C-alpha positions in Angstrom: 58.4 160.0 125.8 61.5 158.0 124.9 61.8 156.3 128.3 58.7 154.1 128.0 59.2 150.3 128.0 58.8 148.5 124.7 56.1 145.8 124.9 57.4 142.7 123.0 54.0 141.5 121.9 53.6 144.3 119.3 56.9 143.4 117.7 56.1 139.7 117.4 52.6 140.4 116.1 53.8 142.9 113.5 56.5 140.5 112.4 54.0 137.7 111.9 51.5 139.9 110.0 54.3 141.4 107.8 56.0 138.2 107.0 52.6 136.5 106.0 51.9 139.4 103.7 48.6 140.1 105.3 47.1 143.5 104.3 44.0 145.2 105.7 41.0 145.5 103.4 39.8 148.9 102.1 37.2 150.0 104.6 33.7 151.0 103.7 33.1 154.8 104.1 30.5 154.2 106.7 33.1 152.5 108.9 36.1 154.7 108.0 34.3 157.8 109.1 34.1 156.6 112.7 37.7 155.2 113.0 39.4 158.6 113.8 37.1 158.9 116.8 38.6 155.6 118.1 42.2 156.0 117.0 42.8 159.5 118.1 41.8 159.0 121.8 43.8 155.8 121.9 46.8 157.7 120.6 46.8 160.0 123.6 47.6 157.1 126.0 51.4 156.9 125.9 51.7 153.1 126.4 49.0 152.4 123.9 50.5 154.8 121.4 53.9 153.2 121.8 52.4 149.7 121.3 50.4 150.7 118.2 53.4 152.5 116.8 55.6 149.4 117.0 52.8 147.4 115.4 52.3 149.9 112.6 56.1 150.4 111.9 56.9 146.7 111.9 53.9 145.9 109.7 55.4 148.0 106.9 59.0 147.3 107.8 58.3 143.6 106.9 56.2 144.4 103.8 59.2 143.4 101.6 62.5 141.7 101.8 64.8 143.6 104.1 68.1 145.2 103.0 70.7 144.4 101.8 69.1 144.6 98.4 70.4 141.9 96.1 70.6 144.2 93.1 71.5 147.8 92.3 71.6 149.8 89.1 75.3 149.0 88.9 74.7 145.5 87.6 71.9 143.1 86.5 73.2 140.5 88.8 74.6 140.4 92.3 78.3 141.2 92.7 80.5 142.1 95.7 80.9 145.6 94.1 77.2 146.2 93.9 76.7 144.9 97.4 79.2 147.5 98.8 79.3 150.4 96.4 76.6 152.7 97.7 77.1 155.3 95.0 74.7 153.2 92.9 71.0 153.3 93.6 69.5 150.1 94.8 66.6 148.3 93.3 63.8 146.2 94.8 63.3 143.9 91.8 65.4 142.6 88.9 65.3 144.5 85.6 62.4 144.0 83.2 62.9 141.3 80.5 63.3 142.2 76.8 59.8 140.7 76.3 58.3 143.1 78.8 60.2 146.1 77.3 58.9 145.3 73.9 55.3 145.9 75.1 56.0 149.3 76.6 54.2 152.2 74.9 56.0 155.3 73.7 57.4 157.5 76.5 55.4 160.5 75.3 52.1 158.6 75.6 53.0 157.7 79.2 53.9 161.2 80.1 50.6 162.4 78.6 48.7 160.3 81.2 49.9 162.7 83.9 48.9 166.0 82.3 46.4 168.1 84.3 43.3 169.3 82.4 41.5 170.5 85.5 43.0 170.7 89.0 41.7 168.1 91.4 42.3 169.1 95.0 43.4 166.7 97.7 41.0 165.9 100.5 43.0 167.4 103.4 46.7 167.8 102.4 48.2 171.3 102.5 50.7 172.9 100.3 52.9 173.1 103.4 53.1 169.3 103.3 54.1 169.5 99.6 57.0 171.8 100.3 58.2 169.8 103.3 58.1 166.6 101.2 60.3 168.3 98.5 62.7 169.7 101.0 62.9 166.4 102.9 63.4 164.0 100.0 65.9 166.2 98.1 68.5 165.4 100.7 68.7 161.7 99.9 67.1 161.1 96.5 69.8 162.7 94.5 70.2 161.3 91.0 73.6 162.0 89.5 73.6 164.4 86.6 76.3 162.4 84.9 75.1 158.8 85.5 71.4 158.0 86.2 72.4 154.8 88.0 74.1 156.7 90.8 72.8 158.5 93.9 75.0 161.4 95.0 73.6 161.5 98.6 74.8 159.9 101.8 71.6 157.7 101.8 70.9 159.1 105.3 68.5 161.6 106.9 71.4 163.8 107.9 70.1 167.4 107.4 72.6 167.9 104.6 70.1 170.6 103.5 71.8 172.9 106.0 75.0 171.1 106.7 76.2 170.0 103.3 77.1 166.5 102.1 80.6 166.4 103.4 82.5 167.7 106.4 84.5 169.9 104.1 81.3 171.6 102.9 80.0 171.7 106.5 83.2 173.6 107.6 82.4 176.3 105.0 79.0 176.9 106.5 80.1 177.1 110.2 80.8 180.4 111.9 83.6 178.9 114.0 82.1 180.3 117.2 79.5 179.0 119.7 78.6 176.0 117.5 76.7 178.3 115.2 76.2 178.4 111.4 77.2 181.6 109.6 74.3 184.0 109.7 73.2 187.6 109.0 70.2 189.7 110.2 67.7 191.2 107.8 65.1 193.4 109.4 65.9 191.9 112.8 65.5 188.3 111.7 68.2 185.7 111.3 69.0 184.2 107.9 71.9 182.3 106.3 74.6 184.5 104.7 74.3 185.3 101.0 76.3 183.1 98.7 77.5 185.6 96.1 79.5 188.8 96.4 77.6 192.1 96.1 77.7 193.3 92.5 76.6 196.0 90.2 73.4 195.5 88.2 74.0 193.0 85.4 77.5 192.1 86.5 78.5 188.4 86.7 77.8 186.3 89.8 80.9 185.6 91.9 80.8 183.2 94.8 82.2 184.6 98.0 85.7 183.3 98.8 84.5 181.8 102.1 82.1 179.5 100.1 84.5 178.4 97.4 83.9 174.7 96.8 80.5 174.6 98.5 78.7 173.8 95.2 79.5 173.1 91.5 79.5 176.7 90.5 79.1 176.0 86.8 76.0 173.9 87.4 74.6 176.3 90.0 75.1 179.5 88.0 74.8 178.1 84.5 71.8 175.7 85.0 70.0 176.2 88.3 70.1 180.0 88.1 69.8 180.3 84.4 66.9 182.6 83.5 65.9 183.5 87.1 65.4 187.1 88.3 68.3 189.3 89.2 66.7 189.9 92.6 66.7 186.2 93.3 70.4 185.8 92.2 71.3 188.6 94.7 69.5 186.9 97.6 70.7 183.3 97.1 71.6 181.9 100.6 74.6 179.8 101.3 73.0 176.4 102.3 74.0 172.8 102.1 72.5 171.8 98.8 72.7 173.5 95.4 68.9 173.4 95.0 68.3 174.9 98.4 67.0 178.2 97.1 65.0 176.8 94.1 61.5 177.1 95.6 60.0 179.2 98.3 59.5 175.9 100.2 63.1 175.0 100.1 64.1 178.4 101.3 61.5 178.5 104.1 62.5 175.1 105.4 66.2 175.8 105.3 65.7 179.1 107.2 63.6 177.4 109.8 66.1 174.6 110.5 69.0 177.0 110.2 67.5 179.2 112.9 66.7 176.3 115.1 70.3 175.0 114.9 71.7 178.4 116.0 69.0 178.7 118.8 69.9 175.2 120.2 73.6 176.0 120.0 72.9 179.0 122.1 71.0 177.0 124.6 73.8 174.5 124.9 76.5 177.2 125.2 74.6 178.7 128.1 74.1 175.3 129.7 77.7 174.1 129.2 80.0 177.1 129.0 83.1 174.9 129.1 82.3 173.4 125.8 84.3 174.5 122.7 82.8 175.4 119.3 83.3 171.9 117.9 81.4 170.1 120.7 78.6 172.7 120.7 78.2 172.3 116.9 78.4 168.5 116.9 75.9 168.1 119.7 73.5 170.6 118.2 73.7 168.7 114.9 72.9 165.4 116.7 69.9 167.0 118.3 68.7 168.6 115.0 68.9 165.3 113.1 66.8 163.5 115.7 64.3 166.4 115.7 64.0 165.9 111.9 63.5 162.2 112.3 60.7 162.8 114.9 58.9 165.2 112.6 59.2 162.9 109.6 57.7 160.0 111.6 55.3 161.7 113.9 53.9 164.5 111.7 54.8 163.7 108.1 54.3 160.0 107.8 51.4 160.3 110.3 49.6 162.4 107.7 50.4 160.0 104.9 48.8 157.1 106.9 45.1 156.6 107.4 43.2 158.8 109.8 46.3 160.7 110.8 47.3 157.7 112.9 49.2 158.8 116.0 52.5 157.3 115.1 55.5 157.7 117.4 59.2 157.6 116.6 60.2 154.7 118.8 63.9 154.7 119.6 65.8 151.4 119.7 62.9 149.8 117.8 65.2 148.9 114.9 67.9 147.3 117.1 66.3 143.9 117.1 64.7 143.9 113.7 65.8 142.1 110.5 65.2 145.4 108.5 67.8 147.1 110.6 70.5 147.5 107.9 72.6 150.4 106.6 70.5 152.8 104.6 70.6 152.4 100.8 68.0 154.3 98.7 66.4 152.4 95.9 65.6 153.8 92.5 61.9 152.9 93.1 62.0 155.0 96.3 63.4 157.9 94.2 60.7 157.6 91.5 57.6 157.0 93.8 58.3 160.2 95.6 57.7 162.3 92.4 54.5 163.7 93.8 54.2 166.4 91.1 50.4 166.3 91.4 50.5 168.0 94.8 51.6 171.2 93.1 48.5 173.5 92.9 47.5 175.9 90.1 47.8 178.8 92.5 48.4 179.4 96.3 46.0 181.7 98.1 43.6 184.2 96.7 43.2 188.0 96.4 46.3 190.1 96.9 48.1 187.2 98.6 47.6 184.9 95.5 50.8 183.3 94.2 51.1 182.0 90.6 53.2 179.0 89.8 56.1 181.1 88.6 56.2 182.8 92.1 56.7 179.4 93.9 60.1 179.0 92.3 63.4 180.9 92.6 61.9 183.7 94.7 63.9 184.4 97.8 62.8 188.1 97.6 59.3 186.9 98.3 60.4 185.0 101.4 62.2 188.1 102.6 59.3 190.4 101.8 56.5 188.3 103.3 58.5 186.4 105.9 58.8 182.7 106.6 55.9 182.7 109.1 53.5 184.5 106.8 54.2 182.3 103.8 54.0 179.1 105.9 50.6 180.2 107.2 49.4 180.9 103.6 50.7 177.4 102.4 49.1 175.7 105.4 45.6 177.0 104.5 45.8 176.0 100.8 45.0 172.5 99.8 47.5 170.7 97.5 46.5 168.8 94.5 45.4 165.2 94.7 47.9 162.5 94.0 47.0 160.5 90.9 47.2 160.4 87.1 45.8 163.4 85.1 46.7 165.9 87.8 50.2 167.1 87.2 50.5 170.8 86.2 51.2 171.3 82.5 54.5 173.1 83.1 55.8 170.0 84.9 54.6 167.8 82.0 55.4 169.9 79.0 58.4 171.8 80.4 58.8 175.5 81.1 61.9 176.0 78.9 62.1 175.1 75.2 64.7 172.4 74.5 64.7 171.1 78.1 62.9 167.9 79.0 60.2 168.5 81.6 60.3 167.0 85.1 57.7 164.3 84.2 59.6 163.5 80.9 62.8 163.0 82.9 61.0 160.8 85.4 59.5 158.5 82.8 62.8 158.4 81.0 64.6 157.3 84.3 61.9 154.6 84.9 62.7 153.2 81.4 66.4 153.4 81.8 66.1 151.5 85.1 64.0 148.9 83.3 61.6 148.5 86.1 59.3 145.5 86.4 55.5 145.6 86.1 53.0 147.1 88.5 51.6 143.6 89.4 55.1 142.2 90.1 55.7 145.0 92.6 52.3 144.4 94.2 53.3 140.8 94.7 56.8 141.6 96.0 55.2 143.9 98.7 52.7 141.3 99.8 49.7 142.6 97.9 47.4 140.6 95.7 47.9 140.9 91.9 45.1 142.6 90.0 43.4 140.7 87.3 41.9 143.6 85.3 42.1 147.3 84.8 38.6 147.6 86.4 40.3 146.7 89.7 42.8 149.5 89.2 40.6 152.5 88.6 36.8 153.2 88.5 37.4 156.2 86.2 36.1 154.9 82.8 37.9 157.5 80.7 41.2 156.8 82.5 40.7 153.1 82.2 40.2 153.3 78.5 43.3 155.4 78.0 45.4 152.9 80.0 43.9 149.9 78.3 44.8 151.4 74.9 48.5 151.7 76.0 48.7 148.4 77.9 46.8 145.5 76.5 46.9 143.5 79.7 47.1 144.5 83.4 50.3 142.4 83.7 51.9 144.7 81.1 51.2 147.9 83.1 54.3 149.7 84.1 54.9 150.3 87.8 55.2 154.1 87.7 51.9 154.4 85.9 50.1 151.9 88.1 51.0 153.4 91.5 49.4 156.7 90.4 46.4 155.1 88.6 45.2 153.3 91.8 41.9 154.3 93.2 41.9 155.0 96.9 39.4 156.1 99.6 39.3 159.6 101.1 41.0 158.6 104.3 44.2 157.8 102.4 46.3 160.3 100.4 47.6 157.7 97.9 46.9 154.2 96.6 47.6 150.9 98.3 50.9 150.0 96.7 52.3 153.5 96.8 51.4 153.8 100.5 53.0 150.4 101.3 56.2 151.2 99.4 56.5 154.7 100.9 55.9 153.4 104.5 58.3 150.5 104.0 61.2 152.6 102.7 60.5 155.5 105.0 60.4 153.6 108.2 63.3 151.3 107.4 65.5 154.2 106.5 64.4 156.7 109.2 64.4 154.5 112.2 67.8 152.8 111.3 69.5 156.1 111.8 72.5 155.5 114.1 71.4 158.3 116.4 68.4 156.2 117.4 70.4 153.1 118.4 70.2 152.0 122.0 73.9 152.6 122.8 73.8 156.1 121.1 70.5 157.6 122.2 71.6 159.0 125.5 72.9 162.0 127.4 76.4 161.5 126.3 75.3 162.0 122.6 72.8 164.8 123.1 73.4 166.2 126.6 70.6 166.5 129.2 69.5 169.8 127.7 69.5 168.4 124.2 67.4 165.4 125.3 64.9 167.8 126.9 64.6 169.7 123.6 64.0 166.4 121.7 61.4 165.2 124.2 59.5 168.5 124.1 59.3 168.8 120.3 56.4 167.2 118.5 55.7 169.4 115.4 57.2 171.7 112.8 55.0 174.4 114.1 56.8 174.3 117.5 60.1 174.9 115.8 58.8 177.8 113.8 57.2 179.4 116.8 60.2 179.3 119.0 62.2 181.1 116.4 59.5 183.7 115.6 58.8 187.0 117.2 55.6 187.3 119.3 53.8 189.3 116.6 54.3 186.6 114.0 51.4 184.5 113.0 52.5 180.9 113.3 50.3 178.4 111.5 52.1 175.4 110.2 49.9 172.4 109.2 50.2 169.4 106.9 46.4 168.9 107.2 44.2 171.5 105.6 
């Protein structure tokens, strides 16, 4: 699929549309119902799919000013330091003025807008999508615990979830043989090695000597694992990130990609027996990162877009574009990805039913039910609908006394970053400004609550506005949120150096590696080729 020619017309058309700030109207339901019947057949024609993908990608790539961003959280004005120090999160717009800040309502009142009274289910988004989204974004949206202005990631889609953030950490996770990651077998299935030494019941946790330095042990043991079950502590896997065992979704995704790494390393070792451990590992990692990029674009972003548009990860596309700049995550990208509303009240029913407390810190459940069984369960359960008034109470009110909740921390970060108004972000991303709250939401009760907090639509805070937006059933989020997600996602995924014209070749991936990349189109394929024949493999983002 990567060898098709690139028609130049789509690029020029998309550039023109994007730069003019033209945006499609919301379609009447009578029309939108028939569009999938048109789009899906067209997407099966390779040349048409390639052309439409370029149009779609560039349309959102030019939705806002390209990087480098003029400002970061490191300073309120442009400096050489803030243009080059990527430890600071970027920002799309200048900070709010003092006059704007004076009109902000109390943080507690803003947080209350998100609280769920009754769960509203999404139209067609699965809990499996929710867990993938969390696992994917936790790798590059990493707010420093010591300084909210800083991002501790590499700003890249680099699979640090299984490889770690630095080469020193990566070396701790490698087996040193055959390009593989350290592994163990439990009931005949491959898993990462446990992080802690075996211990007597109630004894203190001790990180194995081979993993010393992998994580901040004080933070991991004292904060992340504080209050979790003893069984979970004894089954924490050694993976790339400290939160890599914090939900069943994190664990499932890490295990799947871990297994696929070792499987591909085995394929390459059989194909190229003269290669040493280093070359096998490095080539496998190259292949794995591109597989991740493909899944993000062709399955994950595809689901976010309208009608499951048949998008394709077009290599070399970014080479000639103005948005082809080094990745640099913005604070807005960090905050807009807080899709807490996706979390359901429960997963499944009957004896398979999982309560919210069972979603978190529960590696024993993954070992007991198996990755494949849990993924099938999550693929059949609809997630919550993205929007205000649909965040589970434990994420709004907190699950531990004395600790701010996730939603409280999010609103606090928005305020510390002094973000501009919702209408200013609409304008910056080429969308028309709204003139009244009636254009924002058709829910009269929600509209009254928002109007009580924000006297005028121009005073509405961005983080509230993006989740208050009405949207039709063929979308999974509002207009501004969709535009900002697509812009940042495309311009940060497709600028990956592995997709550059002079890099995407056999020398980087090997012929065998390129074959694996070309044949992989879904997460379900990766799960299936690492499962036993008796496993039920159902992995869907659409429910």
